[in-house]
C-alpha positions in Angstrom: 38.0 29.0 12.1 36.0 31.0 9.6 32.5 29.6 9.1 31.9 27.8 5.8 28.9 28.9 3.9 28.9 26.1 1.3 26.2 23.5 1.6 27.4 20.0 0.7 25.0 17.2 -0.5 25.8 13.8 1.0 23.9 10.7 2.2 22.5 9.9 5.6 24.5 7.5 7.9 21.6 5.3 9.1 19.3 2.8 7.4 19.2 1.5 3.9 16.6 4.0 2.7 19.7 6.1 1.7 18.2 9.5 2.2 20.0 12.5 0.7 21.0 15.2 3.2 22.5 18.7 2.8 25.2 19.6 5.4 26.1 23.2 6.0 29.3 23.3 8.1 29.6 26.0 10.7 33.4 26.2 10.6 33.8 25.2 14.2 33.3 21.4 13.9 29.5 21.3 13.5 27.0 21.5 10.7 23.3 22.2 10.1 21.7 19.1 8.5 18.6 19.2 6.3 17.0 16.8 3.8 18.1 17.1 0.2 15.0 18.1 -1.7 16.3 16.7 -5.0 17.5 13.3 -3.8 15.1 10.8 -5.3 15.2 8.5 -2.2 13.6 11.0 0.2 12.8 14.2 -1.7 13.8 16.3 1.3 12.2 14.2 4.0 14.3 13.1 7.0 13.4 11.0 10.0 14.2 12.2 13.4 17.5 10.3 13.5 18.6 11.9 10.2 17.4 15.4 11.3 19.5 15.0 14.5 22.8 14.1 12.7 24.2 17.5 13.5 24.1 16.7 17.2 26.4 13.7 16.7 29.4 15.4 15.2 31.5 16.0 18.3 34.9 14.6 18.7 35.2 14.2 22.5 34.4 10.4 22.2 36.7 9.8 19.2 39.8 7.7 18.7 42.4 10.3 17.5 45.7 8.4 17.4 46.9 4.9 16.6 47.5 2.6 19.6 49.6 -0.5 20.2 48.6 -2.4 23.3 46.8 0.8 24.4 49.8 3.0 24.1 49.9 5.9 21.5 52.1 5.3 18.6 52.8 6.5 15.0 50.9 5.5 12.0 54.0 3.8 10.5 54.5 1.7 13.6 50.8 0.8 13.8 50.6 -0.2 10.2 53.8 -2.2 10.4 52.4 -4.0 13.4 49.2 -4.9 11.5 51.2 -6.2 8.6 53.4 -8.2 10.9 50.5 -9.7 12.7 49.0 -10.9 9.4 52.3 -12.0 7.9 53.3 -14.0 11.0 50.0 -15.8 11.0 50.3 -16.6 7.3 53.8 -18.0 7.8 52.9 -20.1 10.7 49.3 -21.2 10.0 48.3 -20.3 6.5 45.7 -18.0 5.0 42.7 -19.6 6.6 44.0 -18.5 10.0 43.4 -14.9 9.0 40.0 -13.2 8.9 38.5 -9.8 8.3 35.1 -8.7 9.8 33.5 -5.7 8.1 30.4 -3.5 8.3 27.4 -2.3 6.3 28.5 1.2 7.5 31.7 1.0 5.5 31.7 2.8 2.1 31.8 0.7 -1.0 35.4 1.8 -1.7 36.5 0.6 1.8 34.7 -2.7 1.3 36.2 -3.2 -2.2 39.9 -3.0 -1.1 39.3 -5.2 2.0 37.8 -7.9 -0.2 40.5 -7.6 -2.8 43.3 -7.9 -0.2 41.8 -10.9 1.6 40.4 -12.9 -1.4 43.0 -12.1 -4.0 46.2 -11.5 -2.1 46.1 -13.2 1.3 44.3 -16.1 -0.3 41.3 -16.7 2.0 37.6 -15.9 1.7 37.4 -15.5 5.5 36.0 -12.0 5.1 32.5 -11.4 6.3 30.4 -8.5 7.5 27.7 -7.6 10.0 25.4 -7.5 7.1 25.3 -11.3 7.6 23.2 -10.5 10.7 20.9 -8.2 8.6 20.4 -9.1 5.0 22.0 -12.5 4.2 18.7 -14.4 3.9 17.5 -11.9 1.3 20.7 -12.3 -0.7 20.3 -16.1 -0.6 16.6 -15.9 -1.6 17.4 -13.6 -4.5 20.1 -15.9 -5.7 17.8 -18.9 -5.5 14.9 -17.3 -7.3 16.5 -14.7 -9.7 20.0 -16.1 -10.2 21.6 -13.0 -8.7 21.1 -10.7 -5.7 18.6 -8.3 -7.3 16.0 -6.0 -5.8 13.7 -5.7 -8.8 11.7 -2.7 -7.7 12.1 0.9 -6.6 10.6 3.3 -4.0 8.3 4.9 -6.5 6.3 1.7 -6.4 5.2 2.5 -2.9 3.6 5.7 -4.3 1.8 3.7 -7.0 0.7 0.5 -5.1 -2.9 -0.2 -4.1 -1.8 -2.8 -1.5 1.3 -2.7 0.6 2.2 -5.7 2.7 4.8 -5.3 5.4 6.3 -8.6 6.6 8.5 -8.5 9.7 8.9 -4.7 9.3 8.2 -2.0 11.8 8.6 0.6 9.0 7.1 3.5 11.0 10.1 3.3 13.3 12.8 1.6 11.3 12.2 3.1 7.8 10.1 6.1 8.6 10.8 8.0 5.4 9.4 5.1 3.4 6.5 4.8 5.9 5.6 8.4 5.1 5.4 7.5 1.4 3.1 4.6 2.3 0.8 6.8 4.4 0.7 9.4 1.6 -0.3 6.7 -0.9 -3.1 5.6 1.4 -4.3 9.3 1.7 -4.0 9.9 -2.1 -5.2 6.6 -3.6 -6.7 4.6 -0.8 -3.8 2.2 -0.6 -4.4 -0.6 1.9 -1.6 -1.5 4.3 -1.3 -5.0 5.9 1.3 -5.9 8.5 2.4 -9.4 9.3 4.3 -9.5 12.5 4.2 -11.3 15.9 4.2 -7.9 17.6 1.5 -5.3 17.3 4.0 -2.5 16.6 3.1 1.1 16.0 3.2 0.2 12.3 0.6 -2.5 12.9 -1.5 0.0 14.9 -1.7 2.2 11.8 -2.4 -0.7 9.3 -5.7 -1.6 7.8 -5.1 -5.2 8.8 -2.6 -6.8 11.2 -1.9 -10.5 11.1 -0.1 -11.4 14.4 1.6 -14.4 13.0 3.2 -17.0 15.2 7.1 -16.9 15.2 8.5 -18.8 12.2 5.3 -19.3 10.3 5.7 -16.6 7.5 6.5 -19.2 4.8 3.4 -21.2 5.7 1.2 -18.1 5.2 2.7 -17.4 1.8 2.5 -21.0 0.8 -1.2 -20.9 1.4 -1.4 -17.7 -0.6 0.2 -19.5 -3.5 -2.2 -22.4 -3.3 -5.3 -20.1 -3.3 -3.9 -18.1 -6.1 -3.7 -21.2 -8.2 -7.1 -22.5 -7.1 -8.7 -19.3 -8.1 -7.2 -19.4 -11.5 -5.2 -16.1 -10.9 -1.7 -17.4 -11.8 -0.2 -15.4 -14.7 0.2 -18.4 -16.9 2.0 -16.6 -19.7 4.6 -15.1 -17.4 5.1 -18.3 -15.5 5.5 -20.3 -18.8 7.8 -17.9 -20.5 10.0 -16.6 -17.6 10.0 -19.2 -14.8 10.8 -22.8 -14.0 9.6 -25.1 -11.3 6.1 -23.8 -10.7 4.4 -27.2 -10.6 6.8 -28.6 -8.0 6.6 -25.5 -5.9 2.8 -25.5 -6.0 2.7 -29.2 -4.9 5.1 -28.4 -2.1 2.9 -25.5 -1.0 -0.2 -27.8 -1.0 1.7 -30.2 1.2 2.7 -27.5 3.6 -0.6 -25.6 3.7 -3.4 -27.9 2.5 -6.3 -25.8 3.8 -7.1 -22.4 5.1 -8.3 -23.4 8.6 -5.1 -25.4 9.4 -2.9 -22.6 8.0 -4.7 -20.0 10.2 -4.4 -22.3 13.3 -0.6 -22.9 12.8 0.0 -19.2 12.0 -2.0 -18.2 15.2 -4.2 -15.9 13.3 -8.0 -15.6 13.0 -9.3 -17.3 9.9 -11.4 -14.4 8.8 -8.3 -12.1 8.9 -6.4 -14.7 6.8 -9.4 -14.7 4.4 -9.4 -10.9 4.2 -5.6 -10.8 3.5 -5.9 -13.4 0.7 -8.9 -11.7 -0.9 -7.1 -8.4 -0.9 -4.0 -10.0 -2.5 -6.0 -11.8 -5.2 -8.0 -8.7 -6.1 -5.0 -6.3 -6.2 -2.6 -6.4 -9.1 -0.6 -3.4 -7.8 0.8 -5.1 -4.7 4.2 -4.4 -3.1 5.5 -6.7 -0.4 8.1 -5.1 1.8 10.1 -7.4 4.1 12.8 -6.7 6.6 14.5 -8.1 9.7 11.5 -10.1 10.9 12.0 -12.2 7.8 15.7 -12.2 7.5 16.8 -12.8 11.1 15.3 -16.2 11.3 16.4 -19.9 11.1 14.0 -20.1 8.2 14.9 -16.7 6.7 15.8 -17.8 3.2 12.6 -19.9 2.8 10.6 -16.9 4.1 12.1 -14.8 1.3 11.5 -17.4 -1.3 7.9 -17.9 -0.2 7.3 -14.2 -0.8 9.1 -14.3 -4.2 7.1 -17.4 -5.2 3.7 -15.6 -5.0 5.0 -12.5 -6.9 6.5 -14.7 -9.6 3.3 -16.7 -9.9 1.2 -13.6 -10.5 3.8 -11.8 -12.6 3.9 -9.0 -10.0 7.6 -8.3 -10.4 9.3 -5.2 -11.6 6.1 -3.5 -12.7 4.9 -0.1 -11.5 3.3 -0.4 -8.1 4.0 -4.1 -7.6 6.9 -6.3 -6.6 8.9 -7.7 -3.7 11.0 -5.0 -2.0 13.6 -5.9 0.6 14.1 -3.0 3.1 17.8 -3.0 4.1 18.9 -2.3 7.6 22.3 -0.5 7.1 23.3 2.4 4.8 25.6 0.3 2.6 24.6 -3.3 3.1 23.9 -3.4 -0.7 27.2 -1.7 -1.6 29.0 -4.4 0.4 27.1 -7.1 -1.5 28.2 -5.5 -4.8 31.9 -5.9 -3.9 31.7 -9.4 -2.4 31.5 -8.3 1.2 30.0 -11.7 2.2 32.3 -14.7 2.7 30.4 -16.7 0.0 30.8 -14.1 -2.7 33.4 -12.6 -4.9 33.3 -9.0 -6.1 30.8 -7.8 -8.8 28.1 -10.4 -8.0 30.4 -13.3 -8.8 30.8 -16.5 -6.9 33.4 -19.2 -6.5 32.9 -21.2 -9.7 36.3 -21.9 -11.4 35.4 -19.5 -14.2 34.5 -16.7 -11.9 37.6 -17.2 -9.6 39.7 -17.1 -12.8 38.0 -14.0 -14.1 38.4 -12.0 -10.9 41.9 -13.2 -10.4 43.0 -12.1 -13.9 41.3 -8.7 -13.5 43.0 -8.1 -10.1 46.3 -9.8 -11.3 45.9 -11.6 -8.0 48.7 -14.0 -7.0 46.7 -16.0 -4.4 43.0 -16.2 -5.2 40.7 -17.8 -2.7 39.2 -20.9 -4.4 36.2 -21.5 -2.2 33.8 -19.8 0.2 35.0 -18.6 3.5 33.4 -18.8 7.0 30.2 -16.9 7.6 30.1 -14.6 10.6 28.8 -17.0 13.3 31.0 -19.8 12.0 34.0 -17.4 11.7 33.8 -16.5 15.4 33.2 -20.1 16.4 36.5 -20.8 14.6 38.1 -18.0 16.6 36.7 -19.7 19.8 38.3 -23.0 18.8 41.6 -21.4 18.1 41.5 -22.0 14.3 41.6 -18.4 13.3 44.6 -16.6 14.9 44.5 -13.1 13.4 41.5 -10.9 12.9 41.0 -7.3 11.6 37.6 -5.7 12.6 36.6 -2.6 10.8 33.6 -0.3 11.7 31.7 -2.7 13.8 31.7 -4.4 17.2 31.1 -8.2 17.2 31.5 -8.2 21.0 28.2 -6.3 21.2 26.2 -7.5 18.2 26.9 -11.1 17.5 24.9 -14.0 19.0 26.4 -15.3 22.3 28.0 -11.9 22.8 29.6 -12.8 26.0 31.3 -15.8 24.5 32.3 -13.7 21.5 33.9 -11.2 23.8 35.9 -14.0 25.4 36.9 -15.4 22.0 38.4 -12.1 20.9 40.9 -12.5 23.7 42.1 -15.9 22.4 43.4 -14.3 19.2 47.1 -14.1 18.7 46.5 -10.8 16.9 43.5 -8.4 16.8 43.5 -5.1 14.8 40.5 -2.7 15.2 39.7 0.2 12.9 37.1 2.3 14.7 35.9 5.8 15.4 35.0 5.5 19.1 37.3 5.2 22.1 34.6 3.3 24.1 33.9 0.3 21.9 32.5 -2.0 24.6 35.6 -4.0 25.3 36.6 -4.4 21.6 39.3 -1.6 21.7 40.6 -2.9 25.0 41.1 -6.4 23.6 43.0 -5.1 20.5 46.6 -5.5 19.7 46.5 -2.5 17.4 43.8 0.2 17.2 43.6 2.4 14.1 41.5 5.7 14.3 39.1 5.9 11.3 37.3 8.7 9.8 33.6 9.0 10.6 30.4 10.1 8.8 30.9 13.8 7.7 34.6 13.1 7.1 34.4 10.0 4.8 34.5 10.2 1.0 33.0 7.5 -1.2 29.7 5.9 -2.2 26.9 3.9 -0.7 24.0 1.9 -2.3 20.5 1.9 -0.9 17.7 -0.6 -0.9 16.5 0.3 -4.4 20.0 -0.2 -6.0 20.7 3.6 -6.0 24.3 4.6 -5.7 24.8 7.9 -3.9 27.9 9.9 -2.9 28.9 10.3 0.6 30.9 13.5 0.7 33.1 14.9 3.4 32.1 18.3 4.9 34.3 18.2 8.0 38.1 17.7 8.4 39.2 14.5 10.0 40.1 15.0 13.7 43.5 14.1 15.1 45.2 11.5 13.0 42.0 9.7 11.8 42.4 8.2 8.4 40.0 6.6 5.9 39.5 2.8 6.1 40.5 2.3 2.5 43.8 4.1 3.1 44.5 1.9 6.1 43.8 -1.3 4.2 45.9 -0.2 1.3 48.9 0.8 3.5 48.8 -2.6 5.1 48.6 -4.3 1.7 51.7 -2.4 0.6 53.6 -3.6 3.6 52.6 -7.2 2.8 54.3 -6.8 -0.6 51.3 -5.8 -2.8 52.1 -2.1 -3.4 51.3 -2.0 -7.2 47.8 -3.5 -6.7 46.9 -1.1 -3.9 48.5 2.1 -5.0 45.3 4.1 -5.0 45.5 7.9 -4.7 41.8 8.4 -3.9 38.5 6.8 -3.3 37.6 7.8 -6.9 40.3 5.6 -8.3 39.0 2.7 -6.3 35.5 3.3 -7.5 36.6 3.3 -11.1 38.3 -0.1 -10.7 35.2 -1.4 -9.0 33.0 -0.2 -11.9 35.4 -1.6 -14.4 35.3 -5.0 -12.7 31.5 -5.0 -12.8 31.7 -4.7 -16.7 34.7 -7.1 -17.1 33.8 -10.0 -19.4 30.2 -9.4 -18.4 28.3 -9.2 -21.8 25.0 -9.1 -19.9 25.6 -12.2 -17.8 25.4 -10.2 -14.6 22.9 -7.5 -14.0 25.2 -5.7 -11.6 27.1 -3.7 -14.2 28.1 0.0 -13.6 30.5 0.0 -16.5 29.2 3.4 -17.6 30.9 4.9 -14.5 34.3 3.2 -15.0 35.9 6.2 -16.7 34.6 8.9 -14.4 37.1 11.7 -13.9 37.8 12.8 -10.3 35.6 15.8 -11.0 32.7 13.7 -12.3 33.0 11.4 -9.4 32.8 14.3 -7.0 29.7 15.5 -8.8 28.1 12.1 -9.3 24.3 12.3 -8.9 22.3 9.5 -7.3 21.9 6.7 -9.9 20.4 3.2 -10.0 22.1 0.2 -11.5 22.3 -1.6 -13.9 24.2 1.1 -15.7 26.3 -0.6 -18.4 28.7 1.1 -20.8 26.8 3.4 -23.1 23.8 3.8 -20.7 22.9 7.4 -19.8 20.4 6.6 -17.1 19.9 3.9 -14.4 17.2 1.2 -14.4 14.4 1.6 -11.8 12.7 -1.8 -12.4 13.8 -5.2 -13.5 12.3 -8.5 -14.6 8.9 -7.3 -15.8 9.7 -9.0 -19.1 11.9 -11.7 -17.6 15.7 -11.5 -18.1 16.6 -13.5 -15.0 20.2 -14.5 -14.4 20.0 -18.3 -14.2 21.6 -19.9 -17.2 18.3 -20.4 -19.0 17.1 -16.8 -18.3 14.3 -18.1 -16.1 13.4 -17.5 -12.5 13.2 -20.4 -10.2 10.2 -21.2 -7.9 11.7 -22.7 -4.7 10.2 -25.6 -2.8 10.1 -24.8 0.9 11.0 -26.8 4.0 8.1 -27.5 6.3 7.8 -24.4 8.5 8.6 -25.1 12.1 10.0 -23.2 15.0 13.6 -24.3 15.3 14.1 -22.7 18.7 13.1 -25.2 21.4 11.2 -24.0 24.5 11.8 -25.9 27.7 10.7 -25.9 31.3 13.8 -23.8 32.1 13.3 -21.5 29.1 9.6 -21.4 28.4 9.4 -18.0 26.5 10.6 -16.7 23.2 12.6 -13.5 23.0 12.3 -11.2 19.9 14.9 -8.5 19.5 14.7 -5.3 17.5 14.9 -1.5 17.5 13.2 1.5 19.0 12.2 4.6 17.1 15.0 7.1 17.9 18.0 4.8 18.4 20.0 2.8 15.9 22.2 -0.2 16.4 24.4 0.1 19.5 23.9 3.9 19.8 27.5 4.8 19.0 26.1 7.7 17.0 22.5 8.2 18.1 23.6 8.0 21.7 25.4 11.3 21.3 22.1 13.2 20.6 20.2 14.6 23.6 17.1 14.9 21.4 17.1 11.2 20.5 17.6 10.1 24.1 14.2 11.2 25.3 11.9 8.7 23.6 13.2 5.5 25.3 16.0 6.4 27.8 16.6 2.9 29.3 16.6 -0.7 28.3 13.4 -2.6 28.8 11.5 -5.8 28.1 7.9 -6.0 26.9 5.7 -8.7 28.4 2.1 -9.8 27.7 -0.1 -9.1 30.8 -0.9 -12.9 31.3 2.8 -13.7 31.2 3.5 -10.9 33.6 0.9 -12.3 36.0 2.2 -15.8 35.7 5.8 -14.8 36.3 5.1 -12.3 39.1 6.1 -9.2 37.1 4.6 -5.7 37.4 4.6 -2.8 34.9 7.5 -0.5 35.7 9.3 -3.1 37.8 12.4 -5.0 36.9 13.1 -8.5 35.6 16.0 -10.8 35.0 15.8 -12.3 31.5 18.0 -15.4 31.0 18.9 -17.7 28.2 21.4 -20.6 28.2 24.0 -18.1 27.1 23.6 -15.1 29.5 21.4 -12.9 31.7 20.3 -9.2 31.5 18.3 -7.0 33.9 15.6 -4.8 32.3 12.7 -2.6 33.3 9.4 -4.4 32.6 6.8 -2.9 30.2 3.5 -4.9 30.5 1.6 -4.5 27.2 -0.9 -6.4 25.1 1.1 -5.6 22.0 3.0 -8.8 22.8 1.8 -12.3 22.1 1.4 -14.6 25.0 4.6 -16.5 25.5 6.8 -13.9 23.7 9.0 -11.1 25.0 10.6 -8.2 23.1 13.7 -6.3 24.0 15.7 -3.7 22.0 19.3 -4.3 20.9 20.7 -0.8 21.5 22.3 -0.9 24.9 25.8 -2.1 25.5 28.3 -1.9 28.3 29.2 1.6 27.0 25.6 2.9 27.8 24.3 0.5 30.4 25.2 -2.4 32.6 23.7 -5.9 32.5 21.6 -5.0 29.5 23.5 -6.4 26.5 20.7 -8.3 24.8 23.1 -9.9 22.4 24.4 -12.0 25.3 21.1 -13.9 25.3 20.9 -14.6 21.6 21.6 -18.2 20.5 23.8 -19.1 17.5 21.1 -20.9 15.6 21.4 -19.9 11.9 19.5 -20.3 8.6 21.0 -23.4 6.9 21.2 -21.6 3.5 22.2 -18.0 4.4 24.1 -18.5 7.6 22.1 -15.6 9.1 21.5 -16.0 12.9 18.0 -16.2 14.4 17.5 -13.3 16.8 13.7 -13.3 16.7 12.9 -16.5 18.6 15.4 -17.1 21.4 14.3 -19.4 24.3 14.5 -17.5 27.6 13.1 -17.3 31.1 12.0 -14.3 33.0 11.7 -13.7 36.8 11.3 -10.6 39.0 14.5 -8.9 39.9 13.7 -7.5 43.3 14.9 -4.0 43.8 14.5 -1.7 46.8 16.0 1.5 45.4 16.2 3.4 42.2 17.2 6.8 41.2 19.3 9.0 38.9 22.5 11.0 38.6 22.8 14.0 36.4 26.3 15.0 35.7 28.2 17.6 33.7 30.9 15.0 32.8 30.8 11.3 32.0 31.1 9.3 35.2 32.8 6.0 35.7 30.0 3.9 37.2 30.6 0.9 39.6 30.3 -2.5 37.9 27.9 -3.7 40.6 25.3 -1.1 39.8 22.6 -1.8 37.2 22.3 1.5 35.3 21.8 3.1 31.9 23.3 6.3 30.5 21.5 9.0 28.5 23.1 12.1 27.0 21.3 15.4 27.8 22.0 19.0 27.2 24.9 20.0 29.4 26.0 16.4 30.3 24.5 13.0 31.0 21.8 11.2 33.1 22.4 7.9 34.7 19.3 6.0 35.8 20.0 3.1 38.2 18.3 0.4 40.3 19.5 -1.8 43.1 18.4 -4.5 45.6 20.0 -2.3 48.3 18.0 -0.1 50.6 17.8 3.6 49.4 19.8 5.0 52.3 22.6 2.4 52.0 22.7 2.8 48.2 22.8 6.6 48.5 25.7 6.4 50.9 27.6 4.0 48.6 27.1 6.2 45.6 27.9 9.4 47.4 31.2 8.0 48.5 31.8 6.7 45.0 31.1 10.2 43.6 32.9 12.0 46.4 29.7 13.9 47.1 29.9 14.1 50.9 32.2 17.1 50.6 29.3 18.9 48.9 27.4 21.6 50.9 24.1 20.3 49.5 22.5 17.2 51.1 19.0 16.3 51.9 17.5 13.2 53.6 13.8 12.6 53.9 13.7 9.6 56.2 9.9 9.4 56.1 9.8 8.8 52.3 13.3 7.2 52.1 14.2 9.9 49.6 17.8 11.1 49.6 19.5 13.8 47.4 23.0 15.2 47.2 24.4 17.8 44.8 27.6 19.6 44.0 27.8 23.1 42.6 30.9 24.8 41.1 30.8 28.5 40.3 27.0 28.5 40.5 26.7 25.7 38.0 25.3 22.3 38.9 28.0 19.7 38.4 26.3 16.6 39.7 23.1 15.7 41.5 22.3 12.3 43.0 18.8 11.2 43.9 17.9 7.9 45.5 14.5 6.5 46.6 12.2 3.6 46.5 10.3 4.7 43.4 11.0 6.5 40.1 11.0 10.3 40.3 10.2 11.6 36.9 9.5 15.2 38.1 12.7 15.3 40.1 14.7 14.0 37.1 13.1 16.6 34.8 14.0 19.4 37.2 17.6 18.2 37.7 18.1 17.9 33.9 16.8 21.4 33.5 19.2 22.7 36.1 22.1 20.9 34.4 21.4 22.8 31.2 21.7 26.2 32.9 24.9 28.2 32.7 24.3 29.6 36.2 21.9 29.0 39.1 20.6 32.1 41.0 20.2 32.3 44.7 16.5 31.8 44.7 16.7 28.7 42.5 19.5 27.3 44.6 17.1 26.8 47.5 15.1 24.4 45.3 17.9 22.3 43.9 17.2 19.4 46.3 13.5 19.9 46.4 13.0 17.8 43.2 10.9 20.5 41.5 10.9 24.2 40.9 9.1 26.7 43.1 6.1 26.6 40.8 5.3 22.9 40.7 4.2 21.6 37.3 4.2 18.1 35.7 7.1 16.3 34.1 5.2 16.1 30.9 5.7 12.3 30.6 7.4 10.5 27.8 8.6 12.5 24.8 6.5 11.6 21.8 7.8 14.1 19.1 11.6 14.4 19.2 11.7 17.0 16.4 9.8 19.5 18.5 10.2 18.1 22.0 6.5 17.5 22.5 5.7 15.2 25.4 2.7 12.9 26.1 1.1 15.3 28.7 0.8 18.1 26.1 -0.9 15.8 23.6 -3.2 14.4 26.3 -4.1 18.0 27.3 -4.9 18.9 23.6 -7.1 15.8 23.4 -9.0 17.0 26.5 -9.5 20.3 24.7 -11.3 18.5 21.9 -8.6 17.9 19.4 -9.3 14.5 17.7 -7.0 14.0 14.8 -3.2 13.7 14.1 -3.4 16.6 11.7 -5.0 18.9 14.3 -2.4 17.9 16.9 0.2 18.9 14.4 -1.5 22.3 13.9 -1.6 23.0 17.6 1.7 21.5 18.8 3.7 20.9 15.6 4.1 17.2 16.7 4.2 14.9 13.7 4.7 17.7 11.2 8.4 17.2 10.4 9.8 13.7 10.1 6.4 12.0 10.9 8.0 9.2 12.9 5.8 10.0 15.9 2.5 10.0 14.0 1.6 6.4 14.8 2.1 7.0 18.5 0.0 10.2 18.3 -2.7 8.2 16.5 -2.6 5.5 19.2 -3.0 8.1 22.0 -6.0 9.5 20.2 -7.5 6.1 19.9 -6.9 5.3 23.6 -8.6 8.6 24.4 -11.6 7.7 22.3 -11.8 4.2 23.9 -11.6 5.8 27.4 -14.4 8.2 26.5 -16.6 5.4 25.2 
């Protein structure tokens, strides 16, 4: 292929920040990726995940052809089979026996036609999305307060704020581009940053004040803030009187929940002087932005937490004004786009619900023969209905419920109860989902997809293709429309392009609107194909006649309840819904690490991203570790009523006593016995239906191991099911880290036989240290190396990984292959801190010993922290630890 010189602007595939990127295809299936300097969401900045997107573009892992019962077939036969599966279910059981499960990684155009087909033509609202696990509580809170799902502010407010409050948000790791803006605001204008989080995250380490709140108590804290705002006479009386309703009842409710500061501090588990400082900063600072994310949403009290935050912003009139307002930080790239088209089971498209008037309006616009008349089943309830046998046919697009839903083991089993399961996916290894499917449809991936996404500040951006689709992969919207045609709805789904779908979506947003719904992009309803291709990032509302989007809303009222006023919301008494017991005395909090995302189907393809945290782990407070017999670096079995996982232990005082933390990223495709979703209970918020994954009752005990080690391999290895292991992609192949209760010699023999290594000429056994190594070379290249011993061997692993990356091994080096280190012994360098420049902890510590004492100076010497900035909080922490050690 001839290299392509054109650079194509598109949008990052990860979080809801919605960063613009520029892709320069190389003509051979790859592309160079850079930040788009003119995209308003990021102005050229990228986090390390976005910067590494070019490393994730390979096709060796891809689904390339349609399958029926695992056998390759044609598109016609596969689509016919999907249509038949749906039609047979409709004929036998009716529309509510059919369901779709979608994803915040779908494009808006994909989302639109899926909802149109299900809610307007199949006749059921049983279409929900993994955004239910991410943003549903924010949606419900917005509707209760504002009358519509509206984020009133924009990212520029982070630049202009004097106080930024982060509630349940580890922004330095999960939204690093926005975190950079916050740090720059602090440097330029002295902005204070407060974190409210049970964990002392790297974000909290960098904050001016951290409130380590007890799980579930966020609404209590903000109720007290509302009370003190009123007691100090700082309520914006004019704003409250003119633009809101229910303040008196809400204030009385807050007083009953949080009658005094001392009791609030006690129940929240925070020091009263810290609570006082937070309240004083809030009361004294008009330009305050409150950012909230999964720590708020993923809770059995999530909607109340959202409304507690909105209540204090409404009371002070700090809504939609420069530098102040509530700002929900979205987890997925198109969670908001999905909400715009009714991606949730309790919505219709264009921010409409299921009132008779709205059902009639959407039905007339679609000319739909079979409109759903009421809400469908939300995600957890949907899969419980599958478990009971009430839903018989399911189509899953662009997500894996067997990995991400609560009670993941039970959900995996439930999928096999279906009469019919269709899966549209990119990856051949979808953690049992593909294996369970009746029909598998290969979808296009990021870099090949064409459409739009909407970020956390209501900004619509184009996602443009810059690579050809491999094999027979096809867009999700095309797949849905082809099935719709086979179900007899050809005229309603006869779209020639994503642009045509977008025009209809925009037209529906304006249809019979007349200002009643703020989601209105009618100005885009008549875009030509050329104008759609060239569409610049734009915020909504953008009604017909508008020439620019709207960055802020509600500063002067204009809410979408029938009287035009916002609603203060009375809150339920905050309490921890999860029940500890003697069998399950601890609470598990789940979340993310810096350089991985979701279940690693994309980030797991990047060698650079694999170095920061390369295996699943559980964080434990030192006192809990001592009580339960755990040691740092050892292993533990973590159990809930629903399942068990085996994880490496990290003992750290960043955890609260009685609380554990484990990341969500590892599935059976990348590890064994480490699917944290298998532990999570199905407890949900009563309003939003969002599951609580931040406070799961669990137990922990030592998992006794006698051997651990690693395998480096040039090819992906089928690992035995009995071995606890985790995979990591590295340059030239993969690394498998493992641990076992077996003795090192016995384990090494078992694995050598499994890998057929005894035919290799390279073997070494050190009986004194119980260290065993075997290796295989082919044409002077290392193909595989197995190392087994009683302790971790970071130096040996670093050496083996280096050898795997070499195209050839010379005679001198060959003698040191099994030595576990090169001829000139160095250090392993420790954990990778800066993924952008490959800077490890040892290099930073050495620089500190040389007298370097600032993050900026580390950047000057080592470049660490000078690109995406994601590692700056960790560098800062290393510097602080060095100062404490010196003192």
